[in-house]
C-alpha positions in Angstrom: -16.1 -87.4 -59.5 -15.0 -86.7 -63.2 -17.0 -87.5 -66.5 -14.0 -87.0 -68.6 -10.3 -87.0 -68.1 -9.5 -83.3 -68.5 -7.6 -82.6 -65.4 -5.7 -85.9 -65.3 -2.2 -85.6 -66.1 -1.4 -87.5 -69.7 0.5 -90.7 -69.0 3.8 -89.2 -70.7 3.7 -87.0 -67.5 3.3 -89.5 -65.1 6.1 -90.8 -62.7 6.4 -94.1 -64.2 6.0 -93.1 -67.7 8.1 -95.1 -70.2 7.9 -98.3 -67.9 6.2 -101.7 -69.4 4.6 -104.1 -66.9 4.0 -107.7 -68.0 1.1 -108.6 -65.8 0.1 -112.5 -65.5 -1.7 -112.0 -62.2 -5.4 -113.0 -61.7 -8.0 -111.9 -59.0 -6.9 -109.1 -56.8 -3.7 -108.6 -55.0 -1.4 -108.7 -58.4 -4.1 -106.8 -60.4 -4.3 -104.5 -57.6 -0.7 -104.0 -57.7 -0.5 -103.4 -61.7 -3.3 -101.0 -61.4 -1.5 -98.8 -58.8 1.7 -99.0 -61.3 -0.8 -98.1 -64.1 -2.1 -95.1 -62.1 1.3 -93.7 -62.0 1.9 -94.0 -65.8 3.2 -97.5 -66.3 1.9 -99.6 -69.6 0.4 -102.7 -68.2 0.2 -105.5 -70.6 -2.4 -108.4 -69.2 -1.5 -111.8 -70.2 -4.6 -113.8 -69.8 -5.8 -117.6 -70.6 -7.3 -117.7 -73.7 -11.0 -118.0 -73.7 -11.7 -117.1 -70.0 -8.9 -114.8 -69.1 -8.5 -113.4 -65.3 -11.0 -115.1 -62.8 -12.1 -111.6 -61.8 -13.8 -111.3 -65.1 -16.1 -113.9 -63.7 -16.6 -112.0 -60.2 -18.9 -109.4 -58.7 -22.8 -109.0 -57.9 -23.9 -108.5 -61.5 -24.9 -112.0 -63.1 -24.6 -110.2 -66.7 -21.4 -108.5 -66.1 -19.8 -111.7 -65.2 -21.3 -113.8 -68.0 -19.9 -111.2 -70.5 -16.3 -111.7 -68.6 -16.9 -107.9 -67.4 -17.2 -108.8 -63.8 -17.4 -105.7 -61.4 -14.4 -107.1 -59.6 -12.3 -106.9 -62.5 -13.6 -103.5 -63.9 -12.4 -102.1 -60.6 -8.8 -103.1 -60.8 -8.0 -103.1 -64.5 -8.8 -99.9 -66.1 -6.0 -98.5 -68.3 -4.3 -101.9 -69.0 -4.0 -103.8 -72.2 -5.1 -107.5 -72.6 -3.4 -110.1 -74.5 -4.5 -113.7 -74.8 -1.3 -116.2 -74.7 -1.3 -119.8 -74.4 2.1 -120.2 -72.4 2.0 -124.2 -73.1 2.0 -123.5 -77.2 4.9 -122.8 -79.2 3.5 -119.5 -80.8 2.5 -118.1 -77.5 5.6 -119.0 -75.7 7.3 -117.1 -78.6 5.3 -114.3 -78.0 5.6 -114.1 -74.3 9.2 -114.2 -74.6 9.6 -111.3 -76.9 7.5 -109.4 -74.4 9.6 -110.5 -71.8 12.7 -109.1 -73.8 10.8 -105.7 -74.0 9.3 -105.3 -70.4 10.8 -103.7 -67.3 8.8 -105.6 -65.0 7.3 -109.0 -64.7 4.4 -109.5 -62.2 2.7 -112.4 -61.4 0.9 -114.3 -58.5 0.8 -117.9 -59.2 1.4 -120.7 -56.4 5.2 -121.0 -56.2 6.4 -123.3 -58.8 4.3 -122.5 -61.8 6.5 -120.3 -63.6 9.5 -122.8 -63.4 7.3 -125.6 -64.7 6.0 -123.6 -67.6 10.0 -123.5 -68.6 10.5 -119.8 -66.8 12.3 -119.8 -63.8 14.0 -116.4 -62.8 17.2 -117.4 -63.9 15.8 -118.1 -67.4 13.9 -114.5 -67.5 17.1 -113.0 -65.9 19.5 -114.4 -68.7 16.5 -113.2 -71.3 16.7 -109.6 -69.6 18.7 -108.9 -67.2 17.3 -105.7 -66.4 13.8 -107.2 -65.6 12.3 -106.5 -62.3 10.5 -110.0 -61.6 7.9 -109.8 -58.9 5.9 -112.8 -57.6 3.0 -112.4 -55.0 2.0 -115.5 -53.3 0.1 -116.5 -49.9 3.4 -117.4 -47.8 6.2 -116.6 -50.1 8.3 -118.9 -52.5 10.0 -120.5 -49.8 9.6 -122.6 -46.4 7.2 -125.1 -45.3 4.0 -123.4 -46.2 5.0 -122.4 -49.6 2.9 -124.4 -51.5 -0.3 -124.3 -49.8 -2.8 -122.6 -51.3 -4.1 -119.0 -50.1 -7.0 -116.9 -50.3 -7.3 -113.5 -48.4 -9.5 -115.1 -45.8 -6.9 -117.7 -44.9 -4.2 -115.3 -44.4 -6.4 -113.1 -42.3 -6.8 -116.4 -40.1 -3.2 -117.3 -40.2 -1.8 -113.6 -39.5 -4.1 -113.3 -36.3 -6.0 -110.6 -37.9 -9.3 -112.5 -37.3 -8.5 -113.2 -33.6 -8.8 -109.3 -32.6 -11.7 -108.3 -35.4 -14.7 -108.6 -33.3 -15.8 -108.6 -29.6 -14.6 -111.1 -27.2 -18.1 -112.8 -27.8 -18.0 -112.7 -31.7 -14.3 -112.9 -32.6 -12.7 -114.4 -34.7 -14.3 -112.3 -37.3 -13.1 -111.8 -40.9 -12.3 -107.9 -42.0 -15.0 -106.9 -44.2 -13.0 -106.5 -47.3 -9.9 -108.4 -48.7 -7.4 -106.5 -46.9 -4.6 -109.0 -47.3 -4.7 -109.1 -50.8 -4.9 -105.3 -51.0 -2.1 -105.0 -48.4 0.1 -107.6 -50.7 -0.3 -105.6 -53.7 0.7 -102.2 -52.2 3.7 -103.8 -50.8 4.4 -105.6 -54.1 4.2 -101.9 -55.8 6.3 -100.5 -53.1 9.0 -103.0 -53.8 8.8 -102.8 -57.6 9.4 -99.0 -57.5 12.4 -99.5 -55.1 13.9 -102.1 -57.4 13.4 -99.9 -60.3 14.8 -97.3 -58.7 17.8 -99.3 -57.7 18.1 -100.5 -61.6 18.4 -96.7 -62.4 21.8 -96.9 -60.5 23.0 -100.2 -61.1 21.5 -101.6 -64.5 20.5 -104.6 -63.1 17.0 -106.4 -62.6 15.8 -107.9 -59.2 13.9 -110.9 -58.1 11.0 -109.6 -55.6 9.3 -112.5 -53.3 6.3 -111.0 -51.7 4.5 -112.9 -49.0 0.9 -111.9 -48.6 1.3 -113.3 -44.8 4.4 -111.2 -43.8 2.9 -107.9 -45.5 -0.1 -108.3 -43.4 1.8 -109.1 -40.1 4.0 -106.1 -41.2 0.7 -103.9 -41.6 -0.8 -105.0 -38.4 1.5 -102.8 -36.5 0.9 -102.5 -32.8 -1.2 -105.4 -32.6 2.0 -107.4 -33.4 4.6 -105.4 -31.9 2.9 -104.8 -28.6 3.5 -108.7 -28.4 6.9 -109.0 -29.6 8.1 -106.2 -27.8 6.2 -105.9 -24.8 4.7 -109.3 -24.3 1.2 -108.1 -24.4 -0.9 -110.3 -26.7 -3.7 -108.0 -28.5 -7.4 -109.0 -27.7 -10.5 -108.3 -29.7 -12.2 -105.0 -28.4 -14.9 -104.6 -31.0 -15.2 -101.1 -31.9 -13.0 -99.7 -29.1 -9.6 -98.6 -29.4 -7.1 -100.5 -27.3 -4.4 -97.7 -26.8 -7.0 -95.2 -25.2 -10.1 -93.9 -24.0 -12.6 -92.3 -24.8 -11.8 -94.2 -28.2 -14.0 -96.0 -30.4 -18.0 -96.0 -31.5 -20.4 -93.9 -29.6 -23.7 -93.2 -30.3 -25.6 -89.8 -31.1 -29.2 -89.1 -31.2 -29.5 -90.7 -34.8 -26.6 -92.9 -35.2 -23.3 -94.1 -34.4 -20.2 -91.7 -34.1 -16.5 -92.4 -34.0 -14.6 -90.2 -31.4 -10.8 -90.6 -30.7 -9.9 -88.4 -28.1 -6.4 -90.0 -27.3 -4.7 -87.3 -26.0 -5.5 -85.3 -22.4 -6.4 -81.9 -24.2 -9.0 -83.7 -26.4 -10.8 -85.4 -23.5 -11.1 -82.1 -21.9 -12.1 -80.2 -25.0 -14.6 -83.1 -25.6 -15.9 -82.9 -21.9 -16.9 -79.2 -21.9 -18.1 -79.6 -25.7 -20.6 -82.1 -24.6 -21.3 -80.2 -21.5 -19.9 -82.7 -19.0 -16.8 -80.7 -17.5 -17.6 -82.4 -14.4 -16.1 -85.8 -16.1 -12.8 -83.9 -16.5 -11.7 -84.2 -12.6 -13.7 -87.7 -11.8 -11.2 -89.9 -10.4 -12.2 -92.4 -12.6 -11.2 -90.5 -15.6 -8.6 -87.8 -14.8 -5.6 -89.5 -16.3 -5.3 -91.5 -19.2 -4.7 -95.0 -17.5 -7.7 -94.4 -15.5 -9.9 -93.9 -18.5 -8.5 -97.1 -20.0 -9.7 -99.1 -16.9 -13.0 -97.3 -16.5 -13.8 -97.3 -20.2 -17.3 -98.6 -20.0 -18.4 -96.5 -17.2 -16.8 -93.3 -19.3 -18.4 -94.4 -22.5 -21.8 -94.4 -20.7 -21.6 -90.9 -19.6 -20.4 -89.6 -23.0 -23.1 -91.6 -24.8 -25.6 -90.1 -22.6 -24.7 -86.5 -23.3 -24.4 -87.4 -27.1 -28.1 -88.6 -27.3 -28.9 -85.0 -27.4 -27.8 -83.8 -30.8 -27.3 -85.8 -33.9 -24.2 -87.6 -35.4 -23.6 -84.5 -37.7 -24.0 -82.1 -35.2 -21.5 -84.0 -33.0 -18.9 -84.5 -35.9 -19.0 -80.8 -36.8 -18.7 -79.2 -33.4 -16.0 -81.8 -32.3 -13.7 -81.9 -35.5 -14.0 -78.0 -35.4 -12.4 -77.8 -31.9 -9.6 -80.4 -32.7 -11.4 -83.4 -31.4 -10.9 -86.1 -34.1 -14.7 -87.4 -34.5 -16.9 -88.6 -37.6 -20.0 -90.3 -38.4 -19.9 -93.9 -39.4 -21.0 -94.1 -43.1 -22.0 -97.1 -45.2 -20.0 -97.6 -48.6 -22.8 -95.8 -50.4 -22.7 -92.9 -48.2 -19.0 -92.7 -48.5 -18.4 -92.8 -51.9 -20.7 -89.7 -52.1 -18.4 -87.7 -49.8 -17.7 -83.7 -51.1 -13.8 -84.6 -49.9 -13.7 -87.3 -52.5 -15.3 -85.2 -55.0 -13.1 -82.3 -54.5 -10.0 -84.5 -54.8 -11.1 -86.0 -57.8 -10.7 -89.5 -56.5 -13.2 -91.2 -58.7 -13.4 -91.2 -62.4 -16.3 -92.6 -64.8 -15.2 -94.6 -67.8 -17.4 -96.7 -70.4 -18.0 -100.2 -70.3 -15.9 -101.8 -73.0 -19.0 -103.7 -74.8 -21.6 -101.1 -73.9 -20.0 -97.3 -74.4 -23.1 -95.7 -73.3 -23.0 -97.0 -69.8 -20.5 -95.7 -67.3 -18.9 -97.2 -64.4 -17.2 -95.5 -61.6 -13.6 -96.7 -60.6 -11.3 -95.4 -57.8 -7.8 -93.6 -58.0 -5.1 -94.2 -56.0 -5.3 -91.6 -53.4 -2.3 -89.8 -54.6 -2.1 -86.3 -55.9 1.0 -86.0 -58.4 2.1 -82.2 -58.6 -1.7 -81.4 -57.6 -3.5 -83.8 -60.2 -5.3 -87.2 -59.1 -3.9 -89.8 -61.0 -6.8 -91.9 -62.6 -7.2 -94.3 -65.8 -7.1 -92.7 -69.1 -8.8 -95.6 -70.6 -11.5 -98.0 -69.7 -10.9 -101.7 -69.0 -9.9 -104.1 -71.8 -11.9 -106.6 -73.4 -10.2 -110.3 -72.8 -7.7 -110.3 -75.6 -8.4 -106.8 -77.1 -4.8 -106.0 -77.9 -3.7 -109.4 -79.0 -3.1 -108.3 -82.4 -0.7 -105.9 -81.8 1.3 -108.4 -79.7 1.4 -110.7 -82.8 2.5 -107.9 -85.2 5.1 -107.2 -82.9 6.0 -110.6 -82.7 6.1 -110.9 -86.4 8.4 -107.9 -86.7 10.5 -109.1 -84.3 11.0 -112.5 -86.0 11.8 -110.6 -89.5 14.3 -108.5 -87.9 16.1 -111.6 -87.1 16.0 -113.3 -90.3 13.7 -116.1 -89.5 
């Protein structure tokens, strides 16, 4: 964890340095996308509704922060951005917005499809104002189709994608994944598409219209759960903490807590059996081959759990991992964020609260090192409208330059 940014690369050296993103998004999918772009060096100008801003400013477990429009959900995804308050229904707000569009490389929004058009800014109008603009719209189901106008939150998409139907056990499914995974996947998909469009623009000079569907992005990210059915006709089923593709692969129980083991390959299974002093399992006809182990999963798990009960989870994690068998304790979030691995990689950084500079909050990076350096925010999250004056000054200069 870094208390300052001495080891962070300056913005000018990051991959997206010089790219300006006009961010009209709220809550998570869009802000997560623009946060990733900011970490890679883009300048992100967040356009917020006057007086209340991004709804995420009021979301989080700390009521005091929510009241101050600095909710934890906002602080987590908006560090390093600028905030301007604009009323897109007022003449002054529209003029300022149009000036921002003319100077932007990317416009990102996650309104319900049709909102931008009703405001007078459909894609053809924006393209005319800035032919090189990359316009990215994130929505639950995409900009077209019979479901496009439905409201969608992360949990709605989790349910419609089939994700919830395979989360949990046969007795407890369907269950929601424990974090807003569809929002996150949608944001990552949008960030990837924006980067690709910017690369194409370098080659052609032309902007792009990107239509990101959280439902489609989520189905794409589900991988084998979808392809096993679409290709082989085998529908996935909820298996709780077990991996359907192999055994022993899932959650096991050491003397003091749970342990993940994924001995998916034959040589890993053999090594596991020897390390837990159960070499007899190697030639047991119930477990000798991969498919045998899957068919007799419950019996195998019981045998392994009996051996694991002799030592702690940390003991088995070190022993098994050290011999090439994937294994690790199952941590709580508070335990996970304190991992020495994350500290070594400088994943988190501490930033001051906008209205309380002596209080630091910890925010995550991107998980990517660029030229050996972690990419984390160089500035704290903005107060609502903190950078509005700069936009107004720029609009005035633009108007004067045009002789108005």
